[in-house]
Structure formats: C-alpha cells, structure tokens
C-alpha positions in Angstrom: -3.9 -0.5 -28.8 -2.3 2.3 -30.8 -3.1 2.0 -34.5 -0.9 3.5 -37.3 -0.6 3.0 -41.0 0.7 -0.3 -42.4 3.4 -0.3 -45.1 4.7 -3.2 -47.2 7.4 -3.3 -49.8 6.1 -3.2 -53.4 5.7 -6.6 -55.2 6.3 -6.5 -59.0 3.3 -7.8 -60.8 1.2 -8.4 -57.7 -2.4 -7.3 -58.1 -4.1 -5.7 -55.1 -7.1 -7.5 -53.7 -10.4 -5.6 -53.8 -10.2 -5.0 -50.0 -6.8 -3.4 -50.1 -6.9 0.1 -48.5 -5.0 3.3 -49.3 -1.4 3.0 -47.9 -1.4 -0.8 -48.0 0.5 -2.8 -50.6 -0.6 -6.4 -50.8 1.7 -9.1 -52.2 0.2 -12.4 -53.3 2.2 -15.4 -52.0 3.4 -18.1 -54.3 1.0 -20.9 -54.5 0.1 -24.1 -56.4 -1.7 -23.9 -59.7 -3.9 -26.9 -58.7 -4.3 -29.4 -56.0 -2.6 -32.1 -58.0 0.6 -30.2 -58.9 3.4 -29.9 -56.4 4.5 -26.4 -55.5 7.2 -25.0 -57.7 9.6 -22.7 -55.9 12.5 -20.8 -57.5 15.9 -21.9 -56.1 17.8 -19.0 -54.4 21.5 -18.6 -53.5 22.3 -18.3 -49.8 23.2 -14.6 -50.2 19.8 -13.9 -51.9 18.0 -15.7 -49.1 19.8 -13.8 -46.4 19.2 -10.5 -48.1 15.5 -11.2 -48.7 15.1 -12.3 -45.0 16.6 -9.2 -43.5 14.7 -7.0 -45.9 11.5 -8.7 -44.8 12.5 -8.3 -41.2 13.0 -4.6 -41.6 9.6 -4.2 -43.3 8.0 -6.4 -40.7 9.3 -4.3 -37.8 8.3 -1.0 -39.5 4.7 -2.2 -39.9 2.4 0.6 -38.7 -1.3 0.4 -38.1 -4.0 3.1 -38.5 -7.7 3.2 -38.3 -8.3 3.3 -42.1 -11.3 5.1 -43.4 -14.0 3.3 -45.4 -17.2 1.4 -44.8 -17.5 -2.0 -43.2 -17.6 -4.7 -46.0 -21.0 -5.9 -46.9 -22.1 -9.3 -45.3 -22.4 -10.8 -48.8 -18.6 -10.4 -49.4 -17.9 -12.8 -46.5 -20.7 -15.3 -46.6 -19.4 -17.7 -44.0 -19.2 -16.6 -40.3 -18.4 -18.4 -37.1 -17.5 -17.2 -33.6 -14.0 -18.2 -32.5 -14.4 -18.0 -28.7 -17.3 -18.8 -26.3 -17.8 -15.2 -25.4 -18.1 -14.0 -29.0 -15.2 -11.5 -28.7 -13.7 -12.8 -31.9 -15.8 -13.4 -35.0 -14.3 -14.8 -38.2 -15.9 -14.4 -41.6 -14.4 -15.6 -44.8 -14.9 -16.3 -48.5 -13.3 -18.8 -50.8 -11.8 -17.9 -54.2 -11.2 -21.0 -56.3 -9.8 -19.0 -59.3 -7.2 -17.5 -56.9 -6.9 -20.7 -54.8 -7.1 -18.5 -51.7 -9.2 -17.7 -48.7 -10.0 -14.1 -47.7 -10.6 -13.6 -44.0 -12.3 -10.9 -42.1 -11.6 -11.0 -38.4 -13.7 -8.9 -36.0 -12.0 -8.2 -32.7 -14.6 -6.8 -30.3 -12.3 -6.1 -27.3 -8.8 -5.5 -28.6 -6.2 -5.6 -25.8 -2.6 -5.9 -26.9 -3.0 -8.2 -29.9 -3.9 -11.7 -30.9 -2.7 -14.8 -32.6 -4.9 -16.5 -35.3 -3.9 -19.5 -37.3 -4.2 -23.2 -38.1 -2.6 -26.4 -36.8 -3.1 -30.1 -37.4 -5.0 -30.8 -34.2 -5.8 -27.4 -32.8 -2.5 -27.2 -30.7 -0.3 -24.0 -30.5 2.8 -26.1 -31.2 3.9 -26.5 -34.8 1.2 -24.0 -35.8 0.9 -21.6 -38.8 0.0 -18.1 -37.4 -0.9 -14.6 -38.2 0.1 -12.4 -35.3 -1.0 -8.9 -34.3 0.8 -7.4 -31.3 1.6 -4.2 -29.6 4.6 -3.1 -27.4 2.4 -0.4 -25.9 3.5 2.2 -28.5 3.4 0.6 -31.9 1.5 -2.3 -33.4 2.8 -5.0 -35.7 1.3 -7.6 -37.9 2.9 -10.6 -39.6 3.2 -14.2 -40.6 4.8 -16.4 -38.0 5.1 -20.1 -37.0 5.6 -22.0 -33.7 8.0 -24.8 -33.1 7.4 -28.0 -31.2 7.9 -26.1 -27.9 5.5 -23.4 -28.8 8.2 -20.8 -29.4 7.2 -18.2 -32.0 9.3 -17.4 -35.0 8.9 -14.8 -37.8 8.3 -16.6 -41.1 10.8 -15.7 -43.8 8.0 -15.9 -46.3 5.0 -13.7 -45.5 1.9 -15.6 -46.7 -0.7 -14.1 -44.4 -1.2 -10.9 -46.3 -2.8 -8.0 -44.5 -5.2 -6.3 -46.8 -6.8 -3.7 -44.5 -7.7 -2.7 -41.0 -10.6 -0.6 -39.8 -12.0 0.5 -36.5 -15.8 0.4 -36.1 -18.1 0.8 -33.1 -18.2 -3.0 -32.6 -14.4 -3.4 -32.7 -11.5 -3.7 -35.1 -11.8 -5.4 -38.5 -8.7 -7.1 -39.9 -8.8 -8.2 -43.6 -6.2 -10.6 -44.7 -5.6 -13.4 -47.3 -4.0 -16.8 -47.4 -3.4 -19.1 -50.3 -4.6 -22.7 -50.0 -1.1 -23.9 -50.6 2.2 -22.0 -50.5 5.8 -23.0 -51.1 6.5 -22.5 -47.4 7.2 -25.7 -45.4 6.1 -23.8 -42.3 2.6 -23.1 -43.7 -0.5 -25.1 -43.1 -2.0 -26.7 -46.3 -5.7 -25.7 -46.5 -7.6 -28.7 -47.8 -11.2 -30.0 -48.0 -12.6 -31.1 -44.6 -12.2 -29.8 -41.1 -9.6 -27.1 -40.4 -8.6 -26.5 -36.8 -8.5 -22.7 -36.2 -6.7 -21.5 -33.1 -6.7 -18.1 -31.5 -4.9 -16.5 -28.5 -5.5 -13.1 -27.0 -2.6 -11.0 -25.7 -3.5 -9.4 -22.4 -0.3 -7.4 -21.9 2.1 -5.5 -24.2 5.1 -7.5 -25.6 8.3 -6.0 -26.9 8.9 -8.7 -29.6 7.3 -11.7 -31.3 9.7 -14.0 -29.5 8.5 -12.7 -26.1 5.0 -14.1 -26.6 4.4 -17.0 -24.3 1.7 -19.2 -26.0 1.3 -21.3 -22.9 0.1 -18.3 -21.0 -2.4 -17.1 -23.6 -6.1 -16.9 -23.2 -6.9 -19.0 -26.2 -8.8 -21.8 -27.8 -9.8 -23.5 -31.0 -12.7 -23.6 -33.4 -13.2 -26.4 -36.0 -14.7 -25.3 -39.4 -14.9 -26.4 -43.0 -13.0 -23.5 -44.6 -13.3 -24.7 -48.2 -17.0 -24.6 -49.0 -18.4 -26.2 -52.2 -18.8 -23.7 -55.1 -22.6 -24.1 -55.5 -24.7 -21.7 -57.6 -27.8 -20.4 -55.9 -31.0 -21.4 -57.7 -33.5 -18.8 -58.8 -36.3 -18.4 -56.2 -40.0 -18.3 -57.3 -41.9 -15.0 -57.1 -44.6 -16.5 -54.9 -42.1 -17.4 -52.2 -43.2 -16.8 -48.6 -41.3 -17.0 -45.3 -42.1 -18.4 -41.8 -39.9 -18.2 -38.7 -39.9 -21.0 -36.2 -38.1 -19.3 -33.2 -38.0 -19.9 -29.5 -39.8 -17.1 -27.6 -37.3 -15.3 -25.3 -35.6 -18.3 -23.7 -33.4 -17.8 -20.7 -30.5 -20.0 -21.6 -29.8 -22.3 -18.6 -26.5 -21.7 -16.8 -25.0 -25.1 -17.7 -22.7 -26.3 -20.4 -25.1 -28.3 -22.5 -28.8 -27.7 -23.0 -31.3 -29.1 -25.6 -34.3 -26.7 -25.6 -37.6 -27.8 -27.1 -40.4 -25.4 -28.3 -43.7 -26.4 -29.9 -45.1 -24.4 -32.8 -48.0 -25.0 -35.1 -49.0 -24.2 -38.6 -52.3 -22.2 -39.3 -55.5 -24.2 -39.4 -56.2 -25.5 -42.9 -52.6 -24.8 -44.0 -52.4 -26.4 -47.5 -49.5 -28.4 -48.9 -46.4 -26.3 -49.7 -42.8 -27.0 -50.7 -39.9 -25.7 -48.5 -37.3 -24.5 -51.0 -34.8 -22.9 -48.7 -34.1 -22.4 -45.0 -31.6 -20.4 -43.0 -30.7 -19.8 -39.3 -32.1 -16.9 -37.2 -29.6 -16.4 -34.4 -30.1 -13.8 -31.7 -27.3 -11.1 -31.9 -24.7 -11.8 -29.2 -25.5 -15.5 -28.9 -23.7 -16.7 -32.0 -21.2 -18.5 -29.8 -23.9 -20.3 -27.7 -26.2 -21.7 -30.4 -24.5 -24.9 -31.5 -27.1 -26.4 -33.8 -30.8 -26.3 -34.4 -33.5 -28.6 -36.0 -37.2 -28.2 -36.9 -39.2 -31.5 -36.7 -42.7 -32.1 -37.8 -44.9 -34.3 -35.6 -46.6 -37.6 -36.5 -49.9 -37.2 -38.4 -51.7 -39.9 -36.5 -52.1 -37.6 -33.5 -54.8 -34.9 -33.7 -53.1 -32.6 -31.3 -49.8 -32.0 -29.4 -49.5 -30.1 -26.1 -47.7 -26.8 -26.0 -44.3 -26.9 -24.5 -41.3 -24.6 -24.1 -38.5 -26.0 -22.0 -35.5 -28.3 -21.8 -35.9 -31.4 -23.9 -34.8 -33.7 -21.1 -37.1 -32.2 -18.5 -39.5 -34.6 -16.7 -42.2 -32.0 -17.4 -41.8 -32.5 -21.2 -45.0 -34.3 -22.5 -44.2 -37.8 -23.7 -46.1 -37.2 -27.0 -43.3 -34.8 -28.2 -41.2 -37.9 -28.8 -43.4 -38.5 -31.9 -42.1 -35.3 -33.5 -39.2 -36.8 -35.5 -39.7 -35.8 -39.1 -36.8 -33.4 -40.0 -37.9 -30.3 -41.9 -34.6 -28.3 -41.4 -31.2 -28.9 -39.7 -28.5 -26.3 -39.2 -25.2 -26.3 -37.3 -22.7 -23.5 -36.4 -20.9 -22.2 -39.4 -23.4 -23.4 -42.0 -25.1 -21.1 -44.5 -28.6 -21.1 -46.0 -29.7 -24.4 -47.5 -31.3 -24.4 -51.0 -33.2 -27.2 -52.6 -32.6 -28.0 -56.3 -35.2 -26.6 -58.7 -36.8 -30.0 -59.3 -37.6 -30.8 -55.6 -38.9 -29.3 -52.4 -39.6 -30.5 -48.9 -43.4 -31.0 -48.4 -45.3 -29.7 -45.4 -48.9 -28.9 -44.8 -52.0 -30.3 -46.4 -53.9 -33.6 -45.9 -51.9 -36.3 -44.0 -49.5 -33.8 -42.6 -49.4 -32.7 -39.0 -49.8 -29.0 -38.2 -47.4 -29.4 -35.2 -43.7 -28.6 -35.3 -41.0 -29.0 -32.7 -38.0 -26.7 -32.7 -34.9 -28.1 -30.9 -31.9 -25.9 -30.1 -28.6 -27.1 -28.7 -27.1 -24.4 -26.5 -23.3 -24.8 -25.8 -22.5 -22.6 -22.8 -19.0 -23.6 -21.6 -18.5 -20.4 -19.6 -21.9 -21.0 -17.9 -23.3 -17.5 -18.6 -26.3 -16.7 -16.5 -29.4 -14.8 -17.7 -28.7 -14.8 -21.4 -31.9 -14.5 -23.4 -32.4 -16.1 -26.8 -35.0 -16.1 -29.5 -33.1 -18.1 -32.2 -34.6 -20.6 -34.6 -34.9 -21.3 -38.3 -36.5 -19.3 -41.1 -38.3 -21.4 -43.7 -38.8 -20.2 -47.3 -41.7 -22.0 -49.0 -43.9 -21.9 -52.1 -47.4 -23.0 -53.0 -46.2 -23.9 -56.5 -45.3 -27.5 -56.0 -42.2 -28.9 -57.7 -42.0 -32.3 -59.5 -40.6 -34.2 -56.5 -41.2 -34.2 -52.7 -37.8 -34.3 -51.1 -36.9 -36.1 -47.9 -34.2 -36.0 -45.2 -32.7 -39.3 -43.9 -30.4 -39.6 -40.9 -27.4 -41.9 -41.3 -24.6 -42.9 -38.9 -24.6 -44.0 -35.3 -27.5 -44.1 -32.8 -27.1 -41.6 -30.0 -26.1 -44.2 -27.4 -23.2 -44.6 -24.9 -22.5 -48.2 -26.1 -20.3 -46.5 -28.8 -17.3 -45.1 -27.0 -13.8 -43.8 -27.8 -11.0 -44.5 -25.3 -9.0 -41.5 -24.0 -5.6 -40.6 -25.6 -6.6 -41.8 -29.1 -5.2 -39.9 -32.1 -7.2 -41.7 -34.8 -10.1 -43.8 -33.4 -12.8 -44.9 -35.9 -16.5 -45.7 -35.3 -18.8 -46.8 -38.0 -22.6 -46.7 -38.4 -24.5 -48.8 -40.9 -27.6 -48.5 -43.0 -27.9 -52.1 -44.2 -29.3 -53.4 -47.5 -32.0 -55.1 -45.5 -33.4 -51.7 -44.5 -32.9 -50.0 -47.9 -34.6 -52.9 -49.8 -37.6 -52.7 -47.5 -37.9 -48.9 -47.2 -36.7 -47.4 -50.5 -38.4 -47.6 -53.9 -37.2 -50.1 -56.5 -36.0 -47.3 -58.7 -33.9 -45.9 -55.9 -33.4 -42.4 -54.7 -31.3 -39.4 -55.7 -29.1 -37.8 -53.0 -28.4 -34.1 -53.7 -26.9 -32.8 -50.5 -25.3 -33.9 -47.2 -24.8 -32.3 -43.8 -22.2 -34.0 -41.6 -22.1 -33.5 -37.8 -19.9 -34.6 -34.9 -19.0 -32.9 -31.6 -15.6 -31.7 -30.4 -13.6 -34.9 -30.8 -14.7 -35.5 -34.4 -12.0 -35.1 -37.1 -13.5 -36.7 -40.2 -16.8 -38.1 -41.4 -17.4 -40.0 -44.7 -20.4 -41.9 -46.0 -19.7 -44.6 -48.6 -22.1 -46.6 -50.7 -21.5 -50.3 -50.8 -23.1 -52.8 -53.2 -22.4 -56.6 -53.3 -19.6 -56.3 -50.8 -17.7 -53.6 -52.7 -17.5 -49.9 -51.9 -18.7 -48.0 -55.0 -18.6 -44.3 -54.2 -18.5 -41.6 -51.6 -21.9 -40.0 -51.2 -21.3 -37.2 -48.8 -20.1 -34.6 -51.3 -22.4 -31.7 -51.9 -24.4 -31.8 -55.1 -23.4 -35.4 -55.7 -26.2 -37.2 -57.5 -26.6 -41.0 -57.6 -29.4 -42.8 -59.4 -29.6 -45.7 -57.0 -29.5 -46.6 -53.3 -32.3 -49.2 -53.2 -30.7 -52.4 -51.9 -27.4 -50.7 -51.2 -25.6 -50.2 -47.9 -24.7 -46.7 -46.7 -21.7 -46.9 -44.4 -20.9 -43.8 -42.3 -17.4 -43.7 -40.7 -16.3 -41.1 -38.2 -12.7 -40.5 -37.0 -12.1 -39.1 -33.5 -9.2 -37.7 -31.6 -9.2 -37.8 -27.8 -5.5 -37.2 -27.1 -6.5 -34.3 -24.7 -9.0 -36.4 -22.7 -8.4 -38.5 -19.6 -11.5 -40.7 -19.7 -13.6 -42.4 -22.3 -15.9 -40.3 -24.6 -19.3 -42.0 -25.0 -22.0 -41.4 -27.5 -24.7 -39.0 -26.6 -26.1 -35.5 -26.8 -23.7 -33.6 -24.6 -21.0 -31.5 -26.2 -18.3 -33.7 -24.5 -20.1 -36.8 -25.7 -20.0 -37.7 -29.4 -22.2 -38.0 -32.4 -21.6 -39.5 -35.9 -24.4 -38.1 -38.2 -24.9 -37.5 -41.9 -28.2 -35.9 -42.8 -28.7 -36.8 -46.5 -31.2 -34.8 -48.6 -32.8 -36.8 -51.4 -35.9 -37.4 -53.5 -38.4 -38.9 -54.0 -39.4 -38.8 -50.4 -40.0 -42.1 -48.5 -41.1 -43.1 -45.0 -37.5 -43.9 -44.1 -36.4 -41.2 -41.6 -33.5 -42.8 -39.8 -31.2 -45.6 -40.8 -28.5 -46.0 -38.1 -26.8 -48.7 -36.0 -25.0 -49.4 -32.7 -23.1 -52.4 -31.4 -25.3 -55.1 -29.9 -25.5 -54.3 -26.1 -25.1 -58.0 -25.2 -21.7 -58.1 -26.9 -20.6 -55.0 -25.1 -21.5 -56.7 -21.8 -19.2 -59.6 -22.8 -16.5 -57.0 -23.4 -16.8 -55.7 -19.9 -16.7 -59.3 -18.6 -13.5 -60.0 -20.6 -11.8 -56.8 -19.4 -12.6 -57.8 -15.8 -11.0 -61.2 -16.3 -7.7 -59.8 -17.7 -7.3 -56.7 -15.4 -6.5 -56.5 -11.7 -9.0 -53.7 -11.3 -12.6 -54.8 -10.9 -15.1 -53.0 -13.1 -18.4 -52.9 -11.4 -21.1 -54.3 -13.6 -24.0 -54.1 -11.2 -27.3 -53.4 -12.9 -27.5 -49.9 -11.3 -24.1 -48.9 -12.9 -24.6 -47.2 -16.3 -22.7 -48.0 -19.4 -20.8 -44.6 -19.3 -19.7 -45.4 -15.7 -18.5 -48.8 -16.8 -16.4 -47.2 -19.6 -15.1 -44.5 -17.2 -13.8 -47.2 -14.8 -11.8 -49.1 -17.4 -8.0 -48.9 -17.1 -7.1 -48.0 -20.7 -4.1 -50.2 -21.4 -3.2 -51.5 -24.9 -5.2 -54.7 -24.4 -8.4 -53.0 -23.4 -8.1 -50.5 -26.3 -7.4 -53.2 -28.9 -10.2 -55.5 -27.8 -12.7 -52.6 -28.0 -11.6 -51.7 -31.5 -11.9 -55.4 -32.4 -15.4 -55.6 -30.9 -16.6 -52.7 -33.0 -15.1 -54.4 -36.0 -16.8 -57.8 -35.7 -19.8 -57.7 -33.2 -23.3 -57.8 -34.6 -25.3 -54.5 -34.6 -28.7 -53.3 -33.5 -30.2 -51.6 -36.6 -32.6 -48.7 -36.4 -34.6 -48.7 -39.6 -37.2 -46.1 -38.5 -40.1 -44.1 -39.7 -40.6 -40.4 -38.7 -42.9 -41.7 -35.9 -39.8 -43.3 -34.4 -41.3 -46.7 -35.1 -39.1 -49.3 -36.8 -40.2 -50.8 -40.1 -41.4 -54.4 -39.6 -38.6 -57.0 -39.4 -35.8 -58.4 -37.2 -33.3 -55.7 -36.4 -31.4 -56.9 -33.4 -28.1 -58.9 -33.6 -27.7 -58.2 -37.3 -24.4 -59.2 -38.9 -22.0 -56.4 -40.1 -22.0 -55.9 -43.9 -19.1 -57.8 -45.4 -16.9 -55.5 -47.4 -14.3 -57.2 -49.7 -13.4 -54.2 -52.0 -12.7 -50.7 -50.7 -12.3 -47.4 -52.5 -8.8 -46.0 -52.8 -8.1 -43.1 -50.4 -7.9 -39.9 -52.3 -4.3 -38.8 -52.6 
C-alpha cells in the first residue's frame, strides 16, 4: 500500500492529542459531558449541512498517507492489548481517558494489503456498524469514518468521529493511532459503554476505487469481544523486598485442534516459607497472543505429600488422577486482561506450614485455524513478598458448574442462565463477620454477552458485587447470584456448558479477605429434572429424542427440534427446577451437608436496571 501524508481541515479551538504527528491536524468530535446528560448538538440550516458535508467529502478524498517519522509509542501509553484475529495479524492496543471521555486506539497491522475496516456493532455483525476504514485504490490511500446500513453497504459519515492521529511504518508493520469519543452526537456512531464491546475487523485483499465499492460480505474478517472501558484504578506502591516467580509451560507444542487445556506441574523450593502474592501478570510467548485464551495457576491440596510431574493435555488418560486435587486458585488471567494488584492490606498466601509445594498451571489454547507445530512457553508471573500483610486473601469461584446440563438453544438473542451461591453455603463456610470483596474477574466464552453478580439477602437483591474495587462488609448468610446472558443467533444447534470454546461458561472469580476454605460456590439444574424435560419434549414432538443411557446430555440437546414450545419449557425449567449446589473446598470436596435438589432462592425484590 502506498502511504502519503494525511491532511485535515483546521478545527478552531481543537487541541491536538499527544500522538498527533507533523502534518496531521486532529479535530476532537462533539461528545457528551457525562454519561447522564444527553448529547447537545447545534442545529444547522440545510444549506450549512450540505456545505459542511461536501467540504468534508473533499477533505476525505484528498487524504494522503505517509510513513511518518518518530518512535513507536511506549507500551505504557497503551496498557491494554488484544489480538483481533486468530493469526495475530492485527493487534489492538488502547487507553481510556475519562477526563476526555474518549478512547485512544493503536492498531498494529502486521501484513497490510489494500486496507482494512475496524469498528463496533451491537452483536459483532458488519451490518449497522460504526467503522473506521483505511483503503487503497492502488495509487493513493484513504482513511475515514464510515457506517454500514442494514444490507452491509458502506457510507461515508457526514461527521468524522474516528480521528486519525498518526501513522507510522515499523519493521513489524503499520501503526495507526486514532481516537473516538465514548459518545458523539452522531446517530450513526456506536455508544461506547461499560461492559462488552463487539469489535469487528475486515481485511481488504484487493484495491478498491471507492468506499462504496467495498463488499463487506466478501471480506476476510471477524470479531473480538473486549471490555474497552477499564476501571480507573490506581496502582498500589509495591514493597522493596518484592520478588518474582514465573510459572510457565516448558516449550509446549500446541496441539493442532481448536480447543486444548494444557496442564503443567511445578513445585516451590523445599522449605519455602509463607509469602504473600501481591501482584501477578501474564507471560505470553511472542506470536501466540491470539492462541492463549486464558490461564490459571492452582495450588494442590496439602494433605498429599507429593504429586507426580506432568506436562500434557488436561483431559489425557495419561494425566495422573491426583492432579484433580490441585484446585486452589492462586492466579487467573484471560485474554485482554492486565496485571492484577492486591490491595495494600491483603495478599494471597502461599508457602509455609500447611501449604502444598505443588502447583498446577492450566492454559486454555484456542486454535481455530488449527496451526501445527506452534511452540509455547506461556504462563503467569507471580510477584510476592515475605513481609506479610494484615489479611490473607482468597479467591472464590461463583456462577455455573462446568456441565452440559445448562444449555442455550440456537437462535437466541438474549438467553439467560443463572448460577447460585446459596445462603446455606455462605452460612456454613464464611465467618460470622463476613468477608470483603475487593475485585472481580468475569468470564464466558464466545456466546456470552453480559455477566452480573448480585447479592441477595432476605429475598431482596441488595447490590451488584462484580464492580472492581467494590467493597462490601458482609456476605455471611447472603446469596450471591451470578447471571449470564448469551446470544446464539449465529448457531444452528444447542450450546452446552463445558470447557470448549464453542461450549459456554458463566464464571465470576471474586477476590476477597479474610481467606476461608470456600473455594467454589456454584450450581447447576438438578439432572433428574432435566431428564423429565427430555421426556416431556418427547411426548409433545413428533421427532423421537433418544434417551438411551449411552446417549450423552449434549447429544440429547443437539437432537431437540427447537420450536417455541421446547424453548419456552427449557427457560421455565431453569427458572423453577431445584439445583445441585457445589459448596466446595480447594480439595474439590464439598462441605458437609445436603446439596442435591436444593430449592432456588426466592427473590421478591429486585434492583432497578441501571439506566
């Protein structure tokens, strides 16, 4: 692609962003002063609108692009990074400016052909999308703000709110720097809000003579889901005696299959005393950023003197059975997340008497293009100190058990599944004074759209507990209800719960103190009631669903004809059927008690949806 200089008309009173390069004029778009205030736009006469539109068109078509001089921005300027495509050809980094109410993007294009589309849409589709477009006609290159209609046809936006701030060639590819306000006065623009944002991309393989000539249906493209608006958290001061330890897999050959969970056993030095983990961060092998989906470090149960060494797939028949007793979470990371810091008053204890020396690293590789021979040594770096803090912290897993009995029918735009941590479990496992939750990590797979955990007490929802740095003085005797919303409009068969990337999870890792023995507090529908559902569906449908003992639950779900009746009955089942509660210690053993066929918590008062 030929690159020449980019020129914009001057904007009165528009300050240039710090990444603006010589020869580029940057015009901040109109935006809201706050989330709660509606956008205020000046009214323009028709003649002014037409004049402004054609002036903008002229500037848009004269846009020239050049390899601008200067150094690649420092990593700290764009703290959040995620690969957009499975091959890692497109890498997005960004930062969030709450004073400016804007996101600044840095897009690295490793193999630039004839341009690309980048943008946002409600569900990750290329129709009705808000797009920044870079394209070449083979001679000149153009960049601008565009939108697509319901048929996927591209149109130049009369208000340019994707503002190009700079472009630079480097050995690794082309860097584009641009800015978008959270909220603009443009009805064609996507409103950037808290929660999941569906980022879409498309690569242009051939030159195009105009924006309108781009056929989005023929693009090599895809989507990536991220949380663009990160919480504005200050980083605590780290102690001078801090040390680091890397738990990484040794030169793994990533299997040539879409989903792999890889297990590697590590151990602490003999006589390792008690320390507090005060921070951890990912260590991802360069080039594999698009393949490493998430990672966890578990500590093994202290009641076993030793654990066998193992380095292989977690579902292999060769995996020693004893590794199933390595369930105590020390660190958890998922794609797009940054380093995790503990508050100054707490740290996660490991080492010392009553603590196992053995650790299990688990890496989820997502390899949709089935690459062969890729080698990986990713893992997690722990930062720890011998200066113990006032509180031992803990990590508790909330949500749904990883089981196929929880399923989402195909073609659903807003299907809800709920996991419960009941008051029966919290009364038994948590101290009378309660616990303080200081952080939360939410996780689903590809169909997930929304996750929220709500605290309920005496039948009334009291507060949302999955906001970062949200402290609560209680949770003993309370119910923690985690609800996940899914979209399966692009799927032709049921999506069941499980570990695969095309299966689903509903998880909230809550970080809290003081530490307790409660490691996992999750639920699933009672299997017997699900069996009754399959019986009922058989009676009311002409097609017979095989319920032979050898037929798995996923296969039974896959064979269901998903008419309105079958969908509605399944939703109703999940809303009233008793649950199997998992109130577990880190050894995967349940606390004493009756946990099967437990009634759903009765909620009579709900929190108002934020508006």
